C-alpha positions as CSV (number, residue, x, y, z in Angstrom):
1,M,-21.7,-11.2,12.1
2,A,-18.0,-9.7,12.3
3,T,-15.2,-10.3,9.7
4,V,-11.7,-11.3,11.3
5,R,-8.8,-10.8,8.8
6,L,-6.1,-12.4,9.4
7,P,-2.3,-11.9,8.0
8,P,-0.4,-14.7,6.3
9,V,1.7,-15.9,9.2
10,I,-1.7,-17.3,10.8
11,R,-3.8,-18.3,7.6
12,P,-2.0,-22.3,7.5
13,A,-3.6,-22.7,11.3
14,A,-7.2,-21.1,9.8
15,G,-7.5,-23.2,7.1
16,G,-5.6,-20.7,4.4
17,N,-8.4,-18.3,5.1
18,R,-7.6,-14.8,4.7
19,T,-11.0,-13.9,6.1
20,V,-13.3,-15.6,8.5
21,D,-16.7,-14.6,10.0
22,V,-17.6,-14.6,13.4
23,D,-20.2,-14.5,16.1
24,G,-20.0,-12.4,18.9
25,G,-20.8,-8.8,20.6
26,T,-16.9,-8.6,21.7
27,L,-13.4,-8.8,20.7
28,R,-13.5,-11.6,23.3
29,E,-16.6,-13.9,22.1
30,A,-15.7,-13.1,18.3
31,L,-12.2,-14.5,18.9
32,E,-13.3,-17.5,21.0
33,D,-15.7,-18.4,18.0
34,L,-12.7,-17.7,15.4
35,F,-10.9,-20.9,18.2
36,A,-13.4,-22.7,18.4
37,R,-13.2,-23.1,14.7
38,Y,-9.8,-23.2,14.2
39,P,-8.1,-24.1,17.7
40,E,-4.4,-23.6,16.4
41,T,-4.9,-20.0,15.9
42,R,-5.4,-19.6,19.9
43,A,-1.7,-20.1,20.4
44,Q,-0.7,-17.3,17.8
45,I,-2.9,-14.7,19.1
46,V,-3.6,-14.8,23.0
47,D,-1.0,-15.9,25.5
48,D,-1.9,-18.9,28.4
49,E,-3.7,-16.1,30.1
50,G,-6.1,-16.0,27.2
51,D,-4.7,-12.2,27.0
52,L,-3.6,-10.7,23.3
53,N,-0.6,-12.2,22.9
54,R,2.2,-8.9,22.9
55,F,3.3,-9.4,19.6
56,V,-0.3,-9.3,18.2
57,N,-2.0,-6.2,17.7
58,V,-5.9,-6.1,16.8
59,F,-7.9,-3.9,15.4
60,V,-11.5,-3.3,15.4
61,D,-12.7,-1.0,12.8
62,R,-9.5,0.2,12.8
63,E,-9.0,1.0,16.1
64,D,-6.4,-0.4,18.5
65,V,-8.5,-2.3,20.9
66,R,-5.4,-1.7,23.5
67,L,-6.5,1.8,23.3
68,R,-10.1,0.7,23.9
69,E,-11.6,-2.1,26.0
70,G,-9.2,-4.6,25.2
71,L,-10.9,-8.1,25.0
72,D,-13.8,-6.7,26.0
73,T,-14.3,-3.9,23.0
74,S,-17.1,-4.0,21.3
75,V,-17.7,-5.7,17.9
76,A,-21.0,-4.5,15.9
77,E,-22.3,-6.6,13.4
78,G,-20.3,-5.9,10.0
79,S,-17.6,-5.1,12.0
80,T,-13.5,-5.9,10.4
81,V,-11.5,-7.4,13.2
82,I,-7.9,-6.9,11.8
83,V,-5.2,-9.5,13.4
84,M,-1.3,-8.1,12.5
85,P,1.7,-9.4,13.9
86,A,3.7,-6.6,15.7
87,M,6.3,-5.2,13.9
88,A,9.8,-4.0,15.8
89,G,13.1,-2.7,14.5
90,G,15.9,-1.0,14.8
């Protein structure tokens, strides 16, 4: 089991939860477990093709998954998955 930490903007779609415990050996599997329980979170995290939304950053144990294996990044027992909205500015 891993823990997904959700930002305030996604929490209403996850029943107000700040964290959700999920099962899965990869990020894809862990997110699918989250989406199965809280379907409204899907559109906020992945796009229509099932890839990470470009306006969302995801970290597994503090490492950006885009610099690793993306959705195929391993998620170990006790891992922390952090979902963060991307910030832009000028």
